[in-house]
Backbone as CSV, one residue per row, in Angstrom:
resi,resn,N_x,N_y,N_z,CA_x,CA_y,CA_z,C_x,C_y,C_z
1,UNK,17.834,90.889,229.615,16.747,91.568,230.311,16.010,92.462,229.333
2,UNK,14.717,92.334,229.234,13.908,93.165,228.369,13.791,94.553,228.976
3,UNK,13.613,95.569,228.104,13.603,96.940,228.616,12.396,97.214,229.488
4,UNK,11.374,96.348,229.443,10.206,96.542,230.299,10.387,95.882,231.666
5,UNK,11.392,95.013,231.805,11.617,94.341,233.076,12.215,95.308,234.089
6,UNK,12.000,95.012,235.330,12.559,95.808,236.416,13.659,95.009,237.098
7,UNK,14.840,95.579,237.105,15.978,94.912,237.723,16.051,95.314,239.190
8,UNK,15.922,94.354,240.114,16.025,94.717,241.533,17.445,95.163,241.866
9,UNK,17.539,96.271,242.545,18.846,96.801,242.919,19.271,96.158,244.227
10,UNK,20.398,95.499,244.200,20.922,94.814,245.378,22.126,95.582,245.899
11,UNK,22.139,95.831,247.177,23.258,96.539,247.789,24.268,95.518,248.315
12,UNK,25.493,95.588,247.835,26.533,94.643,248.219,27.243,95.144,249.477
13,UNK,27.466,94.233,250.386,28.195,94.546,251.608,29.358,93.574,251.759
14,UNK,30.497,94.114,252.152,31.704,93.304,252.275,32.251,93.423,253.695
15,UNK,33.039,92.456,254.082,33.683,92.508,255.379,35.182,92.256,255.192
16,UNK,35.949,92.678,256.169,37.399,92.565,256.089,37.809,91.096,255.982
17,UNK,38.685,90.839,255.029,39.189,89.485,254.829,38.295,88.615,253.962
18,UNK,37.230,89.152,253.417,36.319,88.357,252.596,36.991,87.984,251.281
19,UNK,36.824,86.734,250.877,37.347,86.269,249.596,36.313,86.567,248.512
20,UNK,36.671,87.414,247.578,35.763,87.829,246.506,35.984,86.983,245.263
21,UNK,34.899,86.676,244.598,34.945,85.916,243.357,34.570,86.811,242.188
22,UNK,34.720,86.262,240.997,34.414,87.044,239.797,32.942,87.432,239.755
23,UNK,32.057,86.573,240.250,30.634,86.889,240.211,30.288,88.059,241.129
24,UNK,31.099,88.264,242.204,30.868,89.422,243.061,31.116,90.724,242.301
25,UNK,32.190,90.751,241.538,32.489,91.937,240.748,31.443,92.131,239.650
26,UNK,31.031,91.047,239.000,30.018,91.169,237.959,28.699,91.671,238.531
27,UNK,28.341,91.184,239.713,27.108,91.650,240.328,27.147,93.120,240.679
28,UNK,28.285,93.570,241.200,28.421,94.986,241.529,28.344,95.850,240.277
29,UNK,28.999,95.398,239.199,28.974,96.154,237.952,27.576,96.183,237.342
30,UNK,26.818,95.098,237.483,25.464,95.071,236.949,24.570,96.082,237.670
31,UNK,24.724,96.180,238.985,23.937,97.145,239.741,24.317,98.571,239.354
32,UNK,25.625,98.837,239.229,26.070,100.180,238.828,25.566,100.524,237.438
33,UNK,25.599,99.552,236.516,25.108,99.809,235.161,23.605,100.064,235.157
34,UNK,22.861,99.339,235.999,21.407,99.549,236.071,21.081,100.928,236.621
35,UNK,21.799,101.368,237.653,21.568,102.701,238.208,21.893,103.789,237.193
36,UNK,22.979,103.597,236.437,23.337,104.578,235.409,22.278,104.623,234.315
37,UNK,21.751,103.448,233.932,20.708,103.407,232.905,19.438,104.092,233.385
38,UNK,19.053,103.877,234.629,17.867,104.551,235.180,18.072,106.059,235.198
39,UNK,19.276,106.491,235.531,19.569,107.924,235.544,19.448,108.508,234.135
40,UNK,20.046,107.843,233.153,19.997,108.351,231.786,18.574,108.386,231.252
41,UNK,17.777,107.388,231.619,16.403,107.337,231.117,15.515,108.363,231.812
42,UNK,15.619,108.477,233.140,14.711,109.330,233.897,15.074,110.808,233.787
43,UNK,16.354,111.122,233.878,16.759,112.523,233.924,17.024,113.096,232.547
44,UNK,17.624,112.307,231.657,18.024,112.822,230.353,17.098,112.368,229.228
45,UNK,16.170,111.455,229.511,15.288,110.980,228.455,16.061,110.417,227.280
46,UNK,17.107,109.666,227.570,18.021,109.216,226.527,17.404,108.088,225.718
47,UNK,17.216,108.310,224.438,16.865,107.263,223.475,17.298,107.738,222.093
48,UNK,18.054,106.892,221.398,18.515,107.230,220.070,20.024,107.334,220.018
49,UNK,20.500,107.845,218.895,21.933,107.952,218.646,22.479,109.172,219.361
50,UNK,23.533,108.979,220.169,24.186,110.093,220.849,25.207,110.752,219.930
51,UNK,26.064,109.973,219.308,27.008,110.479,218.317,27.538,109.293,217.533
52,UNK,28.002,109.557,216.306,28.542,108.500,215.465,27.451,107.589,214.937
53,UNK,27.822,106.310,214.702,26.922,105.271,214.193,26.308,105.670,212.850
54,UNK,27.104,106.360,212.028,26.646,106.717,210.683,26.742,105.496,209.781
55,UNK,25.715,105.285,208.975,25.647,104.138,208.071,25.873,104.640,206.651
56,UNK,26.846,104.041,205.957,27.175,104.428,204.585,27.322,103.174,203.736
57,UNK,27.146,103.337,202.447,27.290,102.213,201.527,28.764,101.884,201.352
58,UNK,29.077,100.594,201.469,30.438,100.143,201.315,30.626,99.387,200.015
59,UNK,31.166,98.182,200.105,31.330,97.355,198.916,29.969,96.943,198.388
60,UNK,29.964,96.257,197.269,28.714,95.885,196.609,27.847,95.061,197.548
61,UNK,26.641,95.560,197.800,25.700,94.828,198.641,25.984,94.892,200.117
62,UNK,26.843,95.801,200.569,27.191,95.906,201.979,27.096,97.362,202.441
63,UNK,26.965,97.515,203.743,26.981,98.835,204.369,28.002,98.815,205.495
64,UNK,28.482,100.001,205.869,29.438,100.153,206.958,28.850,101.055,208.028
65,UNK,28.992,100.638,209.281,28.520,101.403,210.432,29.732,101.942,211.169
66,UNK,29.814,103.248,211.283,30.962,103.871,211.948,30.838,103.744,213.465
67,UNK,31.956,103.825,214.186,31.889,103.768,215.657,31.047,104.911,216.220
68,UNK,30.442,104.664,217.362,29.616,105.671,218.005,28.891,105.093,219.200
69,UNK,27.924,105.824,219.699,27.185,105.423,220.891,25.721,105.799,220.730
70,UNK,24.854,104.996,221.329,23.411,105.245,221.334,22.849,104.720,222.648
71,UNK,21.579,105.048,222.895,20.889,104.603,224.105,19.550,103.995,223.697
72,UNK,19.226,102.838,224.291,17.908,102.267,224.046,16.904,102.879,225.015
73,UNK,15.645,102.419,224.953,14.593,103.039,225.749,14.787,102.832,227.248
74,UNK,15.553,101.847,227.645,15.815,101.624,229.066,17.024,102.401,229.555
75,UNK,17.665,103.191,228.676,18.812,103.986,229.075,20.137,103.263,229.008
76,UNK,20.166,102.052,228.473,21.427,101.302,228.394,22.269,101.801,227.231
77,UNK,23.577,101.836,227.444,24.511,102.348,226.456,24.798,101.285,225.401
78,UNK,24.684,101.670,224.130,25.048,100.828,222.992,26.313,101.420,222.390
79,UNK,27.439,100.821,222.699,28.742,101.370,222.324,29.382,100.506,221.250
80,UNK,29.666,101.101,220.111,30.356,100.432,219.012,31.720,101.078,218.842
81,UNK,32.788,100.296,219.021,34.136,100.839,219.033,34.889,100.612,217.740
82,UNK,34.353,99.775,216.853,35.023,99.479,215.593,34.021,99.532,214.452
83,UNK,34.519,99.771,213.260,33.666,99.785,212.073,33.103,98.388,211.837
84,UNK,31.797,98.315,211.597,31.139,97.038,211.317,30.609,97.047,209.897
85,UNK,30.727,95.910,209.219,30.215,95.736,207.862,29.096,94.710,207.879
86,UNK,28.005,95.055,207.216,26.860,94.158,207.141,26.344,94.135,205.711
87,UNK,25.741,93.009,205.356,25.156,92.871,204.022,23.757,93.460,204.009
88,UNK,23.386,94.066,202.896,22.038,94.592,202.744,21.038,93.439,202.608
89,UNK,19.809,93.627,203.077,18.782,92.572,202.909,18.326,92.516,201.457
90,UNK,19.001,91.709,200.656,18.785,91.724,199.204,17.348,91.386,198.826
91,UNK,16.912,90.169,199.121,15.582,89.746,198.697,14.489,90.365,199.547
92,UNK,14.767,90.572,200.824,13.737,91.075,201.725,13.383,92.531,201.431
93,UNK,14.346,93.333,200.914,14.089,94.749,200.678,13.020,94.964,199.620
94,UNK,12.826,93.982,198.736,11.799,94.114,197.709,10.397,93.952,198.288
95,UNK,10.290,93.359,199.461,8.987,93.162,200.080,8.580,94.356,200.956
96,UNK,9.468,95.309,201.166,9.175,96.470,201.987,10.430,96.984,202.660
97,UNK,10.399,98.184,203.204,11.586,98.747,203.862,12.004,97.923,205.071
98,UNK,13.311,97.856,205.279,13.894,97.205,206.446,14.736,98.222,207.195
99,UNK,14.796,98.070,208.503,15.561,98.965,209.358,16.755,98.237,209.945
100,UNK,17.898,98.922,209.950,19.092,98.392,210.612,19.013,98.773,212.078
101,UNK,18.865,97.774,212.940,18.618,98.014,214.367,19.848,97.656,215.184
102,UNK,20.121,98.483,216.182,21.171,98.219,217.167,20.507,97.835,218.477
103,UNK,20.892,96.686,219.017,20.269,96.166,220.226,21.339,95.879,221.267
104,UNK,20.988,96.075,222.544,21.918,95.820,223.637,22.183,94.330,223.775
105,UNK,23.444,93.982,223.994,23.827,92.594,224.220,24.277,92.442,225.663
106,UNK,23.684,91.495,226.353,24.082,91.216,227.727,25.373,90.406,227.754
107,UNK,25.936,90.266,228.924,27.237,89.590,229.045,27.179,88.136,228.621
108,UNK,26.054,87.455,228.863,25.993,86.037,228.517,25.885,85.804,227.015
109,UNK,25.728,86.867,226.208,25.678,86.711,224.759,27.053,86.773,224.116
110,UNK,28.072,87.171,224.875,29.417,87.234,224.335,30.075,85.851,224.433
111,UNK,30.977,85.527,223.512,31.642,84.214,223.560,32.535,84.088,224.773
112,UNK,32.728,82.862,225.213,33.588,82.599,226.361,35.051,82.766,225.974
113,UNK,35.843,83.211,226.925,37.266,83.401,226.652,37.964,82.087,226.303
114,UNK,37.501,80.996,226.884,38.192,79.740,226.609,37.990,79.290,225.167
115,UNK,36.946,79.784,224.507,36.737,79.457,223.097,37.684,80.214,222.188
116,UNK,38.324,81.281,222.714,39.245,82.074,221.912,40.685,81.833,222.303
117,UNK,40.955,80.771,223.068,42.315,80.482,223.511,43.193,80.200,222.298
118,UNK,44.376,80.819,222.272,45.313,80.623,221.175,45.083,81.544,220.013
119,UNK,44.006,82.318,220.009,43.752,83.240,218.911,44.573,84.509,219.098
120,UNK,44.689,85.253,218.025,45.406,86.529,218.084,44.691,87.445,219.063
121,UNK,45.401,88.017,220.050,44.718,88.886,221.023,44.000,90.056,220.357
122,UNK,44.636,90.653,219.341,44.000,91.786,218.679,42.788,91.356,217.881
123,UNK,42.852,90.141,217.312,41.703,89.659,216.547,40.603,89.169,217.478
124,UNK,40.975,88.632,218.629,39.968,88.093,219.528,39.309,89.141,220.394
125,UNK,39.997,90.273,220.636,39.435,91.285,221.517,38.148,91.891,220.991
126,UNK,37.946,92.109,219.674,36.661,92.633,219.237,35.490,91.721,219.552
127,UNK,35.763,90.412,219.706,34.678,89.498,220.038,34.299,89.590,221.508
128,UNK,35.204,90.116,222.335,34.949,90.196,223.765,34.557,91.594,224.215
129,UNK,34.986,92.629,223.479,34.682,93.989,223.904,33.199,94.290,223.696
130,UNK,32.726,95.224,224.473,31.312,95.576,224.427,30.932,96.128,223.065
131,UNK,29.847,95.616,222.499,29.359,96.067,221.196,27.894,95.672,221.068
132,UNK,27.072,96.502,220.443,25.663,96.141,220.270,25.490,95.111,219.165
133,UNK,24.361,94.445,219.184,24.002,93.520,218.119,23.352,94.318,216.997
134,UNK,23.861,94.170,215.780,23.347,94.874,214.612,22.687,93.865,213.682
135,UNK,21.457,94.135,213.292,20.719,93.228,212.413,19.620,94.010,211.719
136,UNK,19.180,93.482,210.563,18.087,94.086,209.813,16.759,93.518,210.307
137,UNK,15.753,94.393,210.384,14.419,93.980,210.836,13.373,94.653,209.957
138,UNK,12.263,93.989,209.643,11.209,94.623,208.835,10.657,95.862,209.535
139,UNK,10.473,96.916,208.791,9.980,98.161,209.381,8.564,98.006,209.922
140,UNK,7.766,97.145,209.296,6.385,96.971,209.737,6.302,96.381,211.131
141,UNK,7.210,95.507,211.466,7.181,94.825,212.766,8.249,95.344,213.727
142,UNK,8.946,96.415,213.338,10.020,96.926,214.194,9.432,97.543,215.454
143,UNK,10.023,97.255,216.594,9.572,97.761,217.880,10.604,98.728,218.449
144,UNK,10.241,100.009,218.503,11.134,100.993,219.103,11.177,100.781,220.614
145,UNK,12.337,100.925,221.161,12.511,100.763,222.597,13.675,99.845,222.884
146,UNK,13.496,98.534,222.727,14.642,97.653,222.967,15.715,97.782,221.904
147,UNK,15.397,98.359,220.743,16.372,98.537,219.671,16.292,99.965,219.156
148,UNK,17.403,100.426,218.585,17.499,101.779,218.032,17.733,101.654,216.531
149,UNK,16.870,102.232,215.689,17.091,102.153,214.241,18.203,103.102,213.813
150,UNK,19.052,102.612,212.914,20.170,103.408,212.425,20.018,103.807,210.965
151,UNK,19.382,102.957,210.152,19.249,103.236,208.722,18.076,102.442,208.177
152,UNK,17.635,102.792,206.972,16.538,102.094,206.296,17.018,101.604,204.935
153,UNK,16.670,100.376,204.615,16.997,99.778,203.323,15.731,99.684,202.491
154,UNK,15.791,100.149,201.240,14.658,100.116,200.321,15.098,99.471,199.022
155,UNK,14.142,99.176,198.198,14.427,98.586,196.896,14.519,99.697,195.866
156,UNK,15.660,99.811,195.189,15.886,100.823,194.162,16.258,100.135,192.863
157,UNK,15.332,100.203,191.888,15.531,99.543,190.595,15.779,98.053,190.774
158,UNK,15.075,97.449,191.729,15.202,96.018,191.970,16.365,95.626,192.837
159,UNK,17.201,96.584,193.256,18.359,96.291,194.094,18.214,97.007,195.435
160,UNK,18.692,96.384,196.508,18.604,97.040,197.826,19.566,98.213,197.915
161,UNK,19.137,99.280,198.570,19.970,100.468,198.742,19.525,101.205,199.990
162,UNK,20.389,102.038,200.501,20.061,102.846,201.671,19.127,103.986,201.278
163,UNK,18.169,104.261,202.150,17.250,105.375,201.934,17.948,106.669,202.322
164,UNK,18.252,107.568,201.357,18.989,108.798,201.707,18.162,109.778,202.528
165,UNK,16.843,109.626,202.547,15.980,110.564,203.274,15.702,110.121,204.713
166,UNK,16.226,108.961,205.103,15.946,108.468,206.453,16.903,109.103,207.450
167,UNK,16.379,109.472,208.598,17.182,110.061,209.679,16.947,109.271,210.954
168,UNK,18.014,108.783,211.550,17.909,108.017,212.784,17.530,108.935,213.941
169,UNK,16.795,108.428,214.936,16.461,109.265,216.103,17.717,109.589,216.904
170,UNK,17.778,110.827,217.365,18.948,111.282,218.108,18.561,111.510,219.566
171,UNK,19.446,111.100,220.440,19.237,111.287,221.871,19.656,112.689,222.277
172,UNK,19.027,113.171,223.342,19.443,114.456,223.870,20.831,114.329,224.483
173,UNK,21.653,115.355,224.398,23.006,115.258,224.937,22.998,115.099,226.442
174,UNK,23.874,114.236,226.950,23.998,114.071,228.397,24.591,115.315,229.034
175,UNK,25.500,115.969,228.312,26.113,117.182,228.844,25.206,118.356,228.519
176,UNK,24.419,118.792,229.485,23.526,119.920,229.271,24.343,121.204,229.109
177,UNK,23.802,122.208,228.419,24.518,123.486,228.308,24.748,124.109,229.684
178,UNK,25.898,124.743,229.829,26.238,125.427,231.072,25.684,126.843,230.994
179,UNK,24.741,127.167,231.872,24.057,128.454,231.857,24.349,129.187,233.168
180,UNK,24.674,130.457,233.057,24.942,131.279,234.234,24.528,132.710,233.932
181,UNK,24.326,133.480,234.993,23.928,134.876,234.836,24.521,135.688,235.973
182,UNK,24.497,137.004,235.820,25.031,137.882,236.848,24.792,139.334,236.480
183,UNK,25.378,140.225,237.241,25.222,141.655,237.007,26.380,142.385,237.650
184,UNK,26.681,143.563,237.130,27.717,144.414,237.696,27.150,145.255,238.835
185,UNK,28.032,145.921,239.570,27.588,146.803,240.637,27.004,148.076,240.041
186,UNK,25.959,148.629,240.646,25.316,149.827,240.084,26.285,150.997,239.971
187,UNK,26.365,151.558,238.767,27.133,152.775,238.531,28.626,152.629,238.595
188,UNK,29.170,151.441,238.692,30.607,151.253,238.828,31.179,150.559,237.600
189,UNK,32.385,150.977,237.234,33.099,150.337,236.144,32.948,151.000,234.798
190,UNK,32.079,151.996,234.651,31.879,152.642,233.368,33.016,153.628,233.088
191,UNK,33.557,153.556,231.883,34.612,154.474,231.443,34.220,154.999,230.068
192,UNK,34.751,156.159,229.683,34.415,156.692,228.348,34.899,155.764,227.238
193,UNK,34.099,155.660,226.221,34.466,154.888,225.019,34.902,155.894,223.966
194,UNK,36.216,155.972,223.779,36.784,156.965,222.878,37.678,156.285,221.851
195,UNK,37.115,155.875,220.725,37.978,155.402,219.632,38.636,156.593,218.934
196,UNK,39.884,156.855,219.263,40.538,158.065,218.770,40.209,159.235,219.677
197,UNK,39.904,160.370,219.104,39.562,161.572,219.870,38.060,161.744,220.029
198,UNK,37.293,160.915,219.376,35.842,161.059,219.406,35.256,160.178,220.493
199,UNK,34.456,160.769,221.359,33.784,159.998,222.395,32.421,159.564,221.879
200,UNK,32.247,158.236,221.777,30.994,157.687,221.272,30.049,157.273,222.382
201,UNK,30.565,157.035,223.556,29.693,156.603,224.632,30.488,156.098,225.804
202,UNK,29.997,155.030,226.419,30.629,154.441,227.593,30.866,152.966,227.357
203,UNK,31.779,152.395,228.133,32.050,150.964,228.069,32.436,150.472,229.450
204,UNK,32.257,149.156,229.640,32.573,148.543,230.925,33.046,147.116,230.677
205,UNK,34.082,146.702,231.392,34.583,145.330,231.312,33.832,144.482,232.331
206,UNK,33.083,143.520,231.848,32.260,142.664,232.707,33.025,141.385,233.003
207,UNK,33.171,141.061,234.271,33.892,139.863,234.723,32.889,138.734,234.943
208,UNK,33.069,137.615,234.225,32.190,136.442,234.364,32.955,135.212,234.837
209,UNK,34.120,135.420,235.459,34.945,134.276,235.864,34.264,133.415,236.916
210,UNK,33.356,133.987,237.721,32.678,133.204,238.750,31.752,132.155,238.139
211,UNK,31.387,132.306,236.867,30.487,131.333,236.229,31.188,130.020,235.936
212,UNK,32.512,130.035,235.809,33.250,128.806,235.563,33.138,128.295,234.147
213,UNK,32.990,129.176,233.168,32.948,128.737,231.780,34.309,128.197,231.359
214,UNK,34.312,127.107,230.608,35.555,126.541,230.087,35.787,126.899,228.630
215,UNK,34.772,127.400,227.957,34.881,127.880,226.579,34.069,129.164,226.468
216,UNK,34.299,129.908,225.395,33.584,131.168,225.233,32.103,130.909,225.013
217,UNK,31.237,131.374,225.902,29.804,131.121,225.766,29.147,132.174,224.870
218,UNK,27.850,132.015,224.686,27.049,133.022,224.010,26.530,133.989,225.084
219,UNK,26.913,135.259,224.968,26.545,136.254,225.964,25.361,137.093,225.482
220,UNK,24.464,137.389,226.416,23.428,138.389,226.240,23.548,139.374,227.403
221,UNK,23.536,140.668,227.096,23.706,141.676,228.146,22.795,142.862,227.858
222,UNK,22.374,143.533,228.933,21.493,144.682,228.793,21.649,145.577,230.019
223,UNK,21.212,146.818,229.889,21.262,147.773,230.979,20.032,147.641,231.858
224,UNK,20.256,147.723,233.164,19.165,147.625,234.125,19.263,148.801,235.084
225,UNK,18.149,149.494,235.293,18.067,150.604,236.250,17.175,150.155,237.397
226,UNK,17.769,149.746,238.506,17.010,149.162,239.602,16.633,147.737,239.242
227,UNK,15.340,147.469,239.145,14.864,146.143,238.771,14.241,146.127,237.381
228,UNK,14.323,147.241,236.667,13.708,147.331,235.346,14.768,147.669,234.318
229,UNK,14.630,147.201,233.067,15.586,147.561,232.017,15.626,149.073,231.811
230,UNK,16.814,149.557,231.452,17.004,150.984,231.256,16.246,151.460,230.014
231,UNK,15.472,152.523,230.180,14.740,153.115,229.067,15.416,154.416,228.646
232,UNK,15.386,154.673,227.372,16.012,155.875,226.844,15.087,157.074,227.015
233,UNK,15.695,158.221,227.302,14.926,159.463,227.325,14.669,159.908,225.886
234,UNK,13.729,160.807,225.671,13.470,161.258,224.298,14.700,161.832,223.617
235,UNK,15.597,162.471,224.392,16.782,163.073,223.787,17.997,162.169,223.846
236,UNK,17.817,160.919,224.350,18.935,159.997,224.503,18.568,158.661,223.862
237,UNK,19.425,158.153,223.014,19.229,156.847,222.395,20.391,155.954,222.786
238,UNK,20.100,154.865,223.493,21.131,153.951,223.970,21.182,152.735,223.061
239,UNK,22.334,152.496,222.467,22.568,151.307,221.655,23.697,150.531,222.320
240,UNK,23.449,149.278,222.671,24.431,148.475,223.405,25.011,147.403,222.494
241,UNK,26.206,146.949,222.877,26.918,145.975,222.050,27.880,145.182,222.930
242,UNK,27.972,143.861,222.681,28.896,142.970,223.383,30.032,142.621,222.433
243,UNK,31.264,142.785,222.896,32.426,142.488,222.067,33.543,141.925,222.945
244,UNK,34.586,141.399,222.282,35.764,140.834,222.953,35.359,139.798,224.007
245,UNK,34.490,138.876,223.609,34.007,137.853,224.533,35.072,136.790,224.770
246,UNK,35.239,136.394,226.018,36.143,135.325,226.436,35.422,134.473,227.477
247,UNK,35.972,133.323,227.876,35.327,132.530,228.927,35.239,133.242,230.273
248,UNK,36.049,134.286,230.485,36.065,134.965,231.787,35.472,136.365,231.749
249,UNK,34.952,136.820,230.610,34.366,138.147,230.582,34.137,138.649,229.178
250,UNK,33.636,139.875,229.094,33.397,140.520,227.806,33.369,142.029,228.017
251,UNK,33.439,142.765,226.922,33.398,144.222,226.947,32.018,144.669,226.486
252,UNK,31.347,145.430,227.348,29.998,145.914,227.062,30.088,147.400,226.727
253,UNK,29.658,147.771,225.524,29.755,149.149,225.063,28.367,149.748,224.886
254,UNK,28.278,151.043,225.188,27.028,151.778,225.071,27.261,152.934,224.110
255,UNK,26.566,152.912,222.999,26.634,154.000,222.039,25.548,155.010,222.399
256,UNK,25.961,156.243,222.702,25.032,157.283,223.141,24.816,158.271,222.007
257,UNK,23.602,158.322,221.525,23.213,159.331,220.544,22.340,160.329,221.286
258,UNK,22.964,161.405,221.778,22.274,162.314,222.684,22.659,163.749,222.376
259,UNK,22.035,164.660,223.118,22.393,166.062,222.967,23.711,166.333,223.679
260,UNK,24.218,167.512,223.511,25.553,167.826,224.038,25.587,167.879,225.551
261,UNK,24.431,167.992,226.177,24.393,168.113,227.638,24.306,166.766,228.343
262,UNK,24.257,165.671,227.582,24.060,164.377,228.250,25.354,163.834,228.854
263,UNK,26.470,163.974,228.132,27.710,163.366,228.610,28.127,163.873,229.982
264,UNK,28.001,165.157,230.275,28.323,165.563,231.655,27.294,165.081,232.662
265,UNK,26.094,164.711,232.182,25.034,164.318,233.117,25.174,162.853,233.482
266,UNK,26.312,162.484,234.051,26.551,161.098,234.434,25.715,160.601,235.599
267,UNK,25.036,161.437,236.407,24.190,160.878,237.468,23.136,159.917,236.960
268,UNK,22.823,159.982,235.655,21.855,159.050,235.098,22.338,157.612,235.219
269,UNK,23.668,157.406,235.237,24.227,156.061,235.256,24.625,155.591,236.649
270,UNK,24.340,156.380,237.686,24.773,155.994,239.020,24.051,154.759,239.534
271,UNK,22.818,154.526,239.108,22.057,153.369,239.549,21.932,152.307,238.450
272,UNK,22.624,152.518,237.351,22.523,151.590,236.223,23.577,150.504,236.355
273,UNK,23.193,149.283,236.100,24.123,148.153,236.084,23.903,147.338,234.822
274,UNK,24.858,146.474,234.537,24.793,145.616,233.352,24.448,144.203,233.809
275,UNK,23.315,143.714,233.378,22.924,142.330,233.639,23.316,141.483,232.438
276,UNK,23.794,140.292,232.699,24.258,139.429,231.612,23.780,138.007,231.807
277,UNK,23.775,137.293,230.720,23.348,135.896,230.672,24.278,135.175,229.720
278,UNK,24.839,134.033,230.139,25.768,133.271,229.309,25.352,131.819,229.182
279,UNK,25.502,131.287,227.999,25.160,129.882,227.719,26.311,129.246,226.967
280,UNK,26.933,128.251,227.599,28.065,127.536,227.000,27.592,126.186,226.490
281,UNK,27.753,125.942,225.207,27.388,124.657,224.620,28.476,123.642,224.906
282,UNK,28.047,122.463,225.286,29.000,121.393,225.591,28.722,120.213,224.681
283,UNK,29.774,119.641,224.132,29.673,118.503,223.236,30.241,117.266,223.903
284,UNK,29.741,116.076,223.562,30.294,114.854,224.158,31.731,114.638,223.737
285,UNK,32.522,113.982,224.563,33.925,113.739,224.211,34.039,112.849,222.999
286,UNK,35.125,113.032,222.276,35.362,112.230,221.082,35.649,110.781,221.471
287,UNK,35.243,109.875,220.599,35.434,108.457,220.852,36.851,108.056,220.478
288,UNK,37.566,107.439,221.408,38.918,106.961,221.163,38.864,105.518,220.694
289,UNK,39.330,105.274,219.475,39.267,103.941,218.899,40.472,103.116,219.323
290,UNK,40.285,101.797,219.473,41.418,100.935,219.810,42.360,100.814,218.622
291,UNK,43.628,100.495,218.874,44.569,100.369,217.760,44.200,99.222,216.840
292,UNK,44.548,99.379,215.565,44.243,98.351,214.578,45.199,97.174,214.723
293,UNK,44.708,96.012,214.377,45.521,94.798,214.437,46.472,94.754,213.252
294,UNK,47.730,94.350,213.471,48.731,94.345,212.410,48.611,93.131,211.490
295,UNK,47.969,92.074,211.963,47.888,90.867,211.150,46.615,90.802,210.324
296,UNK,45.592,91.532,210.713,44.343,91.483,209.951,43.794,92.875,209.686
297,UNK,44.610,93.924,209.938,44.219,95.318,209.728,43.017,95.741,210.543
298,UNK,42.696,94.951,211.582,41.596,95.309,212.458,40.235,95.231,211.810
299,UNK,40.087,94.530,210.697,38.832,94.464,209.978,38.138,93.139,210.264
300,UNK,36.896,93.243,210.648,36.090,92.066,210.881,34.708,92.325,210.331
301,UNK,34.055,91.310,209.875,32.709,91.455,209.336,31.717,90.924,210.331
């Protein structure tokens, strides 16, 4: 299916006692995959390399593509689970740059299981597992969308080589940052900040457990008096600081550079609260590679 084609979504209905065939399962999976691709394309704008798929020079005249994942313009997942080796376009690179393109392969492009009967299961499984088609294409005629470029081959001193200045397009992460905000109760929770015998100001332990952070986020916090940020009086200078950050809270300290009469004048803080903002960065899960084959070391070209 070309990325410009529209796949009609068919809703499958079953009844009790129905005999299901393999094509029923394939049809259901195709619809689920199409819906997931539409979601990735429409909501996440997914196109390019998500993670991995780094191209490096291998043996003479060859390159190696590391495992990883990418998305084409239609939102379909291009998943490579094993290292792939490809030859550089030797003669063609002298005529102009070439791009190493990853393209989605449909189910009918994979070999039939009956053609692999009697083969080593570990050696035959890479031929059946999902993997994109990797091939070199001229940069002049390359069409972004149905394929994702991974690397560029140029002619260096008459020999093909990878372009070190080329950068493959990267897709936006599917896992958006986790953002949350909140505030403390007005005038509550403040205690003196006394490192030793010297009182430097006030501090408050801010609880952010309701945000549901799973890792320590980046916190921003400030003082708020009513609906406006707290302003310093001419004789009072407020310096704030966030420390001891954890996924469930942080310590907010206020350094007070004031006259001697300010510390007893705590009514100034009765309506003051601490507003905070947290942003947790989320990374995609690491790719789990299949075990290597013992008879061929899991290497295939």
